[in-house]
LOFI-297222 format. One record per residue: residue number from 1; residue in three letters; y, z, x of N, C-alpha, C, O in turn. Coordinates in steps of 0.2 Angstrom, whole numbers. Layout:
residues N
nr | rest | nc2 | nc3 | nc1 | cac2 | cac3 | cac1 | cc2 | cc3 | cc1 | oc2 | oc3 | oc1
NUM | ala | Y | Z | X | Y | Z | X | Y | Z | X | Y | Z | X
...
END
This chain:
residues 100
nr | rest | nc2 | nc3 | nc1 | cac2 | cac3 | cac1 | cc2 | cc3 | cc1 | oc2 | oc3 | oc1
1 | unk | 166 | -1 | -129 | 162 | 3 | -125 | 165 | 3 | -118 | 165 | 9 | -114
2 | unk | 167 | -3 | -115 | 170 | -3 | -109 | 176 | 1 | -108 | 177 | 4 | -103
3 | unk | 180 | 2 | -113 | 186 | 6 | -113 | 185 | 13 | -112 | 188 | 17 | -109
4 | unk | 179 | 15 | -116 | 177 | 22 | -115 | 175 | 24 | -108 | 177 | 29 | -106
5 | unk | 172 | 20 | -105 | 169 | 21 | -98 | 175 | 21 | -94 | 175 | 25 | -89
6 | unk | 180 | 17 | -94 | 186 | 17 | -90 | 190 | 23 | -91 | 192 | 26 | -86
7 | unk | 191 | 26 | -97 | 194 | 32 | -99 | 191 | 38 | -96 | 194 | 42 | -93
8 | unk | 184 | 38 | -96 | 180 | 43 | -94 | 180 | 43 | -86 | 181 | 49 | -83
9 | unk | 180 | 37 | -83 | 181 | 37 | -76 | 188 | 39 | -73 | 188 | 43 | -68
10 | unk | 193 | 37 | -77 | 200 | 40 | -75 | 201 | 47 | -76 | 204 | 51 | -72
11 | unk | 198 | 50 | -81 | 198 | 57 | -82 | 194 | 61 | -77 | 197 | 66 | -74
12 | unk | 188 | 58 | -75 | 184 | 61 | -70 | 188 | 61 | -63 | 188 | 66 | -59
13 | unk | 191 | 56 | -61 | 195 | 55 | -55 | 201 | 60 | -55 | 202 | 63 | -50
14 | unk | 205 | 61 | -61 | 210 | 65 | -61 | 208 | 72 | -60 | 211 | 76 | -57
15 | unk | 203 | 74 | -64 | 200 | 81 | -63 | 198 | 83 | -56 | 199 | 88 | -53
16 | unk | 195 | 78 | -53 | 192 | 78 | -46 | 198 | 79 | -41 | 198 | 84 | -37
17 | unk | 203 | 75 | -42 | 209 | 76 | -38 | 213 | 82 | -39 | 215 | 86 | -34
18 | unk | 214 | 85 | -45 | 217 | 91 | -46 | 213 | 97 | -43 | 216 | 101 | -40
19 | unk | 206 | 97 | -44 | 202 | 102 | -41 | 203 | 102 | -33 | 203 | 107 | -30
20 | unk | 203 | 96 | -30 | 204 | 96 | -23 | 210 | 99 | -21 | 211 | 102 | -16
21 | unk | 216 | 97 | -24 | 222 | 99 | -23 | 223 | 107 | -23 | 226 | 110 | -19
22 | unk | 220 | 110 | -29 | 219 | 117 | -30 | 216 | 120 | -24 | 218 | 125 | -22
23 | unk | 210 | 118 | -22 | 206 | 121 | -17 | 210 | 121 | -11 | 210 | 126 | -7
24 | unk | 213 | 115 | -9 | 217 | 115 | -3 | 223 | 120 | -3 | 224 | 123 | 2
25 | unk | 226 | 120 | -8 | 232 | 125 | -9 | 229 | 132 | -8 | 233 | 136 | -5
26 | unk | 223 | 134 | -11 | 221 | 141 | -10 | 219 | 142 | -3 | 218 | 148 | -2
27 | unk | 217 | 137 | 1 | 215 | 139 | 8 | 221 | 140 | 13 | 219 | 142 | 18
28 | unk | 227 | 139 | 11 | 232 | 139 | 15 | 233 | 147 | 17 | 233 | 151 | 13
29 | unk | 235 | 148 | 24 | 236 | 155 | 26 | 243 | 155 | 29 | 245 | 150 | 33
30 | unk | 246 | 160 | 28 | 253 | 161 | 30 | 253 | 165 | 37 | 249 | 170 | 38
31 | unk | 257 | 163 | 42 | 257 | 166 | 48 | 263 | 165 | 53 | 268 | 162 | 50
32 | unk | 262 | 167 | 59 | 268 | 166 | 64 | 265 | 164 | 70 | 260 | 167 | 72
33 | unk | 267 | 159 | 74 | 265 | 157 | 80 | 267 | 162 | 85 | 273 | 163 | 86
34 | unk | 262 | 165 | 89 | 263 | 169 | 94 | 263 | 166 | 101 | 266 | 168 | 106
35 | unk | 258 | 161 | 102 | 257 | 158 | 108 | 254 | 152 | 107 | 250 | 151 | 103
36 | unk | 256 | 147 | 112 | 253 | 140 | 112 | 250 | 139 | 119 | 254 | 139 | 124
37 | unk | 244 | 136 | 119 | 241 | 135 | 126 | 239 | 127 | 125 | 233 | 126 | 123
38 | unk | 243 | 123 | 127 | 241 | 116 | 126 | 236 | 114 | 131 | 232 | 109 | 129
39 | unk | 235 | 117 | 136 | 230 | 115 | 141 | 223 | 117 | 139 | 218 | 113 | 140
40 | unk | 222 | 122 | 135 | 215 | 123 | 132 | 215 | 121 | 125 | 209 | 122 | 122
41 | unk | 220 | 119 | 122 | 220 | 117 | 115 | 219 | 123 | 110 | 216 | 122 | 105
42 | unk | 223 | 128 | 112 | 222 | 134 | 107 | 229 | 137 | 105 | 234 | 135 | 109
43 | unk | 229 | 140 | 100 | 235 | 143 | 97 | 234 | 150 | 95 | 229 | 152 | 92
44 | unk | 238 | 155 | 96 | 238 | 162 | 94 | 242 | 163 | 88 | 248 | 161 | 88
45 | unk | 239 | 165 | 82 | 243 | 166 | 76 | 242 | 173 | 73 | 237 | 175 | 73
46 | unk | 248 | 176 | 72 | 248 | 182 | 68 | 248 | 180 | 61 | 253 | 177 | 59
47 | unk | 243 | 182 | 57 | 243 | 180 | 50 | 241 | 186 | 45 | 238 | 191 | 47
48 | unk | 242 | 184 | 39 | 240 | 189 | 33 | 233 | 188 | 32 | 229 | 184 | 36
49 | unk | 230 | 191 | 26 | 224 | 190 | 24 | 222 | 182 | 24 | 226 | 178 | 22
50 | unk | 216 | 180 | 26 | 214 | 173 | 26 | 207 | 173 | 22 | 202 | 173 | 25
51 | unk | 208 | 173 | 15 | 202 | 174 | 11 | 198 | 168 | 12 | 192 | 169 | 11
52 | unk | 200 | 162 | 14 | 196 | 156 | 15 | 191 | 157 | 21 | 186 | 153 | 21
53 | unk | 193 | 162 | 25 | 189 | 163 | 31 | 185 | 170 | 30 | 182 | 172 | 35
54 | unk | 186 | 173 | 25 | 183 | 179 | 24 | 186 | 185 | 27 | 183 | 190 | 28
55 | unk | 193 | 184 | 29 | 196 | 190 | 32 | 201 | 193 | 27 | 206 | 190 | 24
56 | unk | 200 | 199 | 25 | 204 | 203 | 20 | 210 | 206 | 23 | 214 | 209 | 19
57 | unk | 210 | 207 | 30 | 216 | 211 | 33 | 220 | 206 | 37 | 217 | 201 | 40
58 | unk | 226 | 208 | 38 | 231 | 204 | 42 | 228 | 205 | 50 | 225 | 210 | 51
59 | unk | 229 | 200 | 54 | 227 | 201 | 61 | 230 | 195 | 65 | 234 | 191 | 63
60 | unk | 230 | 196 | 72 | 232 | 191 | 76 | 226 | 188 | 80 | 222 | 192 | 82
61 | unk | 225 | 182 | 80 | 219 | 178 | 82 | 221 | 172 | 86 | 226 | 169 | 85
62 | unk | 216 | 170 | 91 | 217 | 164 | 95 | 212 | 159 | 91 | 206 | 160 | 90
63 | unk | 215 | 153 | 90 | 211 | 148 | 86 | 211 | 142 | 91 | 216 | 141 | 94
64 | unk | 206 | 138 | 90 | 206 | 131 | 93 | 210 | 127 | 88 | 210 | 129 | 82
65 | unk | 212 | 121 | 90 | 215 | 116 | 86 | 210 | 110 | 86 | 208 | 108 | 91
66 | unk | 209 | 107 | 80 | 205 | 101 | 79 | 208 | 95 | 83 | 205 | 91 | 86
67 | unk | 215 | 95 | 82 | 219 | 89 | 85 | 224 | 92 | 90 | 229 | 95 | 87
68 | unk | 224 | 91 | 96 | 229 | 94 | 101 | 236 | 92 | 99 | 241 | 96 | 100
69 | unk | 237 | 87 | 95 | 244 | 85 | 93 | 247 | 90 | 88 | 253 | 90 | 87
70 | unk | 243 | 94 | 85 | 245 | 99 | 80 | 250 | 104 | 84 | 254 | 107 | 81
71 | unk | 248 | 105 | 90 | 252 | 110 | 94 | 259 | 108 | 95 | 263 | 112 | 97
72 | unk | 260 | 101 | 95 | 267 | 99 | 96 | 272 | 99 | 90 | 278 | 98 | 90
73 | unk | 269 | 101 | 84 | 272 | 102 | 78 | 276 | 108 | 77 | 280 | 109 | 73
74 | unk | 274 | 113 | 81 | 276 | 120 | 80 | 278 | 123 | 87 | 276 | 120 | 92
75 | unk | 282 | 129 | 87 | 284 | 132 | 93 | 283 | 140 | 92 | 283 | 142 | 86
76 | unk | 283 | 143 | 97 | 282 | 151 | 97 | 288 | 153 | 93 | 293 | 152 | 94
77 | unk | 286 | 158 | 88 | 291 | 161 | 84 | 291 | 158 | 77 | 294 | 160 | 72
78 | unk | 289 | 151 | 76 | 289 | 148 | 70 | 284 | 152 | 64 | 279 | 154 | 66
79 | unk | 287 | 152 | 58 | 283 | 154 | 53 | 279 | 148 | 50 | 282 | 143 | 50
80 | unk | 273 | 148 | 49 | 269 | 143 | 47 | 264 | 144 | 42 | 263 | 150 | 40
81 | unk | 262 | 139 | 39 | 256 | 139 | 34 | 251 | 135 | 38 | 252 | 129 | 40
82 | unk | 244 | 137 | 38 | 239 | 133 | 41 | 232 | 134 | 37 | 232 | 138 | 33
83 | unk | 228 | 129 | 39 | 221 | 130 | 36 | 217 | 130 | 42 | 218 | 126 | 47
84 | unk | 211 | 133 | 42 | 206 | 134 | 47 | 199 | 134 | 44 | 198 | 135 | 38
85 | unk | 194 | 132 | 49 | 188 | 133 | 47 | 184 | 136 | 52 | 186 | 137 | 58
86 | unk | 178 | 139 | 50 | 174 | 143 | 55 | 168 | 138 | 57 | 165 | 135 | 53
87 | unk | 167 | 138 | 64 | 162 | 133 | 66 | 158 | 138 | 71 | 160 | 143 | 73
88 | unk | 153 | 135 | 74 | 149 | 138 | 79 | 153 | 140 | 85 | 152 | 145 | 88
89 | unk | 158 | 136 | 87 | 162 | 137 | 93 | 168 | 142 | 91 | 172 | 144 | 96
90 | unk | 169 | 144 | 85 | 174 | 149 | 83 | 178 | 146 | 78 | 176 | 141 | 74
91 | unk | 184 | 149 | 77 | 188 | 147 | 71 | 193 | 141 | 74 | 195 | 141 | 79
92 | unk | 194 | 136 | 70 | 197 | 130 | 72 | 203 | 128 | 66 | 201 | 128 | 60
93 | unk | 209 | 128 | 69 | 214 | 126 | 64 | 214 | 118 | 63 | 213 | 114 | 67
94 | unk | 214 | 116 | 56 | 213 | 109 | 54 | 219 | 106 | 52 | 220 | 100 | 52
95 | unk | 224 | 111 | 50 | 231 | 108 | 48 | 236 | 114 | 49 | 234 | 120 | 48
96 | unk | 242 | 112 | 51 | 247 | 117 | 52 | 254 | 114 | 51 | 255 | 108 | 52
97 | unk | 258 | 118 | 48 | 265 | 115 | 47 | 270 | 121 | 46 | 268 | 127 | 44
98 | unk | 276 | 120 | 48 | 281 | 125 | 47 | 282 | 127 | 40 | 282 | 123 | 35
99 | unk | 283 | 134 | 39 | 283 | 136 | 32 | 290 | 134 | 29 | 295 | 133 | 33
100 | unk | 290 | 133 | 23 | 296 | 130 | 19 | 300 | 136 | 16 | 305 | 135 | 13
END
């Protein structure tokens, strides 16, 4: 019986991790850095549709960044993939990296 519980727990963990990775991958948005304002902790990104944010059309927007250190990882002109969330204060980039 103990073995069945361990197998069930391992399977549940595997499914949970796979679902989380799939959800995170689906939230990535492709874009290009147009402007960085380290003083205000904001970045301007030109990007394609952002389904995770309910945006069906490409656009250029100013985003806040959750962690100002994110702004040091990219420069104007870089092609990037990023994740963002909508909050009461506006849209906030939670992750950004140079596109591969």
